[in-house]
N, C-alpha and C positions, 0 to 999 in steps of 0.2 A: 504494500500500500504506500502511495506517495506520502511524504512528510506532511504533517498538519501543524503548522506554526503560525504565529501572528503576522510576521512581516519579513519577507526575505531581504528587503532593502536594509535591514538592520545588521546584516551579516558582517560588514566591515568592522563595526564596533565590536562584535563578538570575536572576530579573528584577532583583534588587538588584545582582548582579554586572554584568549588562549595563548597567544604568543608571549604574553607577560609571564604566565605561570609555568610554561613548559620548562624553561631553564632552571626554575626553582623546584623542580621535581626530579632530582637526579636518580633516585632509585627506580622510578618508573622509566626513566630514560635508559637505564641498563636493560630493563625488561624489553623496552621497545626495540633496541638494537638487535636483541636475540630474536624477537618475534618477526621482525622484518626479514631476517635471514632464514629462520627455520620454519616459519608458518605453522606453529603447533596447534592453532585453532582452525585450520583449514577444514571446511565442511560443517563447522558448528554454526548454530543459530542461537544468538544470545539475546534474551529479553532483559531489560534493565529498568528498574524503578528506583531512582535516586534523586536527590535534590539537584535539579539541572542547572548548574552554574559552571564556571570555567574549569575547575579541577575535575569535576565529573566528566565534562566533555573530553578532557585529555584521556581519561581512562577509556571511554567509549571508543575514541579514535584509535588508541593503541590496540584494543581488542580487535577492531576491524582490520588494522594493519597486520595483525597476527593471523589473518585468514578467515575470520568469522563474519557472517552477516549479523549486524547489530541493529536492534530497535530499542529506543529509549523513550521513557516518559518521566515526568516529575512525580516524586513521592508525596508531594504536598501542593495544594492548589495555589499557594502564594510564593513558591520557591523556584519556579522556572524563570530564568532570565531570557527574555525574548531575543536579545541580540546574540546570546550564546547559542540558543536553539537554532537560529538562522545560520550561524556560522557552521555549526556541527552538521547541519543538513547538507552543506556544501563540501563536507569532508568525508562523505561516503556512508553516513549513518542515517537510518530512518528515525526521524524525530517526531514525536506526537506529544506536543506540550506547548502551553503558553501560560503566562501568569494570569491568575484570577479566574481559573476555571470554576464553573458552577458544579455542584455535586454530580449531576448526571453527566456532564462533560468529563469530569475527572475519571469517572468510572468507564466511560466510553473510550477514553484515550488509553487506559490500561488494557482494555480488551483489544484495542488496535495493536498494541505492542505484542500481545499474546498471539495475534494473527500470524506472526512469523513462524508459529509452531516451534517454540524454542526447544533446543536440546540442553541449554544451560540457562540459569537465571541469576541475576544479582538483585537482591531485594533490600528494601529499607522499610522496616515496620511491618513486613509481611503482606504488603499490598498485592503482589503478584501471587504469592502462595494462597492467600485468601480466595482470590478469584479462580485459581486453578483447582482448588479443592471444592469450591461451591458451585461454579458455573461452567468450567471448562475442563471437566474431568477427562474428556477424550484426548486432551493434549498431554496428559501425565505420562503416557506410555513412551513419549519421545524424550522425556527429561532425564538426563544423566546425573543431574544434581545442580546445586547452586550455592550461593554464599549470602549470608544475612549480615547487614551492616550495624544494626542497632541493638541496644539493650532490650528495648520493647519488642522488637522483632524476634530476638532469640527467646524471650519469655514465651511468646506466642507459639513458636516452633516447638519448644519443649512441652508445652501443653498438648499440642497436636500429637507429638511422638508418645507422650505418656498415655494418651487415649488410643494409641495404635492406629492413628489416622494419617500420619505423615506419609506421603506417597513416594518420596524420593529422598536421597541424602542431601542434607544442607550443612554447610560449614559455618560455625558460629564465629565469624570474623571478629565480631565485637569483643569476644572473650580473649583474643590473643593479646599477649603483653604489649606488642608494638602497636596495638590499636587502643585499648582502653586506658593504658597508662599515659598516652600522648594525645590521641584524638579527643577522648572524653575529658581529660583533665585540662591540658593546655589549649586544645582547640576550642572546646566549649567555653572555657574560662575567658579566653581572649575575644572570641567572636560574639559571645553574648553581650559583653560590655561595649564592644564596637557597635552592635546593633542598637543598644539602648542609648548610648551617647550620641551617635549620629542622628537618631530619631528625635531625641528630646532636647539636645543641646543644653543639658543641665549639668551642674557640678555634682560630683559624687563625693568629694572630700567633705568630711564633717557630717554627712548624712547617716541615717541608719538603714542598712540593707538587711532584709530578711530573706534568707536562702532556704527554701523548702526542699529537703533531701540532701544527704551527705554521702552519696555514692561518688564515683570518680568525677562525674560531671559537676555535682554540687561542690566537691572539694575545689575544683578549678574555678568555679564562679565565686566562691567565698574568698579564695586566695587573691584573685584579681581585684575583688571589691576592697579588700584590706589594703592591697597595694595602691589603690586609688585614694586611700585615706578615709574609707568608710568605717563606721562601727558596724560589726556584723553579728547578726543573730541567726542561729541555725535551728530549724525545726526538723524533727525526725520521729520515726516510729520504731527504729531499730536501736536497741540499747547499746550495742557495740559501736555503731556509727556515732551515736550521741556522745559516747565516751571519747571517741576519736576527736569529735568537734571540740569538746571541752578541753582536751589536752593540746589541741592545736591553737587554743587561745580564744575561742568564740563563746559567746553566751548561747545557751541551749534552753529552749522553753517550748510549750505547745503553741500552735498557731494562734489560738484565741488570746494568749497573753502577748504574743508578738504583734498582732494586728494593730493595736493602737499606737505602737512604737515606730513602725516602719515608715520610711519615706519611699523606698523602692522594695518591691517584692519580686523575687525570681523563683519560679517553680521548676524543679528538675527531678521529679520523682518517677515519672512514667505511669502514674496512677491518675484517677479522676477525683474531682471535688476536693482538691487540696485547699483551695481558698473559696469559701462559700458565703452565703448571705449573712451568717452570724459574724463572719470576719469583716465583711463590707460595712456592717452596721457600726463598727467601732473604729474604722480607719480614719486617719487624718484627712483633712481637706487637701487635695493635691497629690495624694499618694499615687505612685506609678506602679502598674502591675504588668509583669512580663512573664512569658513562659519559654523555657529552654528545654522542656521535655518533648516527647515525640508528637503527641496528639493535642488538639485544642480543647481538652477537657479538664485540665488541671486547675485553671482558673474558671470558675463556673460563670462564664459571661452571661449566659441566659438568665441566671438568677439575678445578676447585677442589673441586667436590662429590665427585668420585672420590678425591681426595687426603685428604679430611677424614674424621674419625672420627665427628663428630656435627655437627648444625646447632644453633646457639644462638640463641634469640630475642633481638632487639634491643629498644631502648626503645619502638619502635613497629613497625607492620607494614611499613614501608618499609626496615627494616634486618634482615638475616640474617647471623649469624656462622657461620663454618666453622672448627671446631676441628681442627687438624692433629695428627698423631701426636706432634709435639714439644711439644704443649700450647699452641702459639700459636693465636690466633684472628684471622682476617682477616674484616673486615666488608664486605659488599656492599650497596650502596644500590639500591633500586628494581629488584631482580632483574637488574641490569645493563642495564636499559632507560634511556631518557632521564631523567636525574635531575631536570632542570629542569622537566619536565612531569609525570612519574610521581610525583615527590615535591615538586612545587611548582606554581605557577600559570603557568609559561611566561614569555615575554618581557614586558616592560612594555608597557602600552597605547600609549605614545607611539612605541615602536619598531614595533609591529605595525601601527600606522596607516600607516606608509610601505609596508611589505611588502604589506599587503592592498589599498592603493590601487593598487599596481602590478598585483596580481592582477585586480582588477575592470577596470581600464583595458585590460589586455592581452586579456582576453576580448572586450571591446567592439571592440578593434582588429581581432581576427580576423573579426568580423562585417562591418566596414566595408572591410577589406582582406584578402580571402580569400587563403590560401596553400596551396601543395601540401604533401604530407607532408614533415616534416623538423623540425629543432630550430632555432629562431630566437631572436635576442636581443630583449630589450624595445626597442621603438621609443625612440630617444634623446629624442624630444620628450616622451614620457610620463615618462621618468626626470627630465628637466629640470622638467617641470610639477610633479611630486611634490616635488622639492627646493624649487621656488619657493613652492609653497603652504605647505610646512612653515615656511619663513622668514617668510612673511606671517603665519601663525598665531602665531608667536613675537614679532611686531612688530620683526623684524630686517630691515634694509635693506642692500643691497650696491651697489657701483658698477656702471656699465654702460659698455661701450666707446663712445668717441666715433666719429663717422664716419671721422675721420683715423686712429684706432687700428685700426678694422676694415680700412681700406684698407692700412695698413702690414702687418698680419698676413697679408693676402691677396696681397701683392706678393712678387716674387722678387728 
């Protein structure tokens, strides 16, 4: 099917974005050189649902250059960049995405990607897996496996596998060390505040920031908030993570206690109804609410809308204010969707270089080492290779074990 994009005349702007990030993704560059020579993906058909911005486009292009037919859509209605989509469609990839899709369009574009009858998939949040299992079961027989990008998606895959319903092998890329220790922490930490700051143009120093969730993403968001000079409060349901937050120097309390204190709220839990009407009722006038989790259910925007008397336009289209009966206005960024992508450019190129290298190599591994249906970790040798290539690109050298040290560690 021909690409479905907003405006092909935007392609030159998209090419500039791709050309900016390519030299800043040296690990993928190593993979690209080998793929061009060896064509390890020849004959494969790859369906992708990821946030469609420049770094994602580089991955899709490299997979295509490795011999595969590739079709891609955006895993979020607000995270496709139309100029990047146009540029990628000129680089040999079938693109079915534009920013601001309605729910029925979002679903249709995912089905358009599946029309390629994929042999491999790359998923973000389980969007393709959901449709394959619920509406496109006839395509499952072709699929040799895939890779999942996110914490939320891996959770959904494990639930499918637990119930005996997962129809093909999936690699939990999110759980690899070179993904969650870097992408989740440093990528989410930086890109979330980039999205908030560029959208609001407000100072962070001296304010109180409430971070909901202290997994690796929450750790990154809290660390960057403190680096910007904020006083940070963490809310958690996990007592181990709550202890971590305390020992990292943050205040820890329930959301109901944090709600009247916060100037900025950032949710990174992967769950729903983290901030609800009871919390809105006690928040400060002017409080800013943002979500950096996967779906737009962490901040209960529909409840806030029901409580409000009127919607108030913000300084740009990524901000909407809700005026309550008390006269207070609470500001929601990016409709409660991923603020770092819906109101920003996503993670830095150097971070996504690592994650997308894991994606490409995990797909290749499924071809050379076929697996039965289930959820699998990234091969540790792939994780180590990505780490080694990153150090090499930086010109950084590390020690190696001597034979005597290896023997000592292997002895009892």
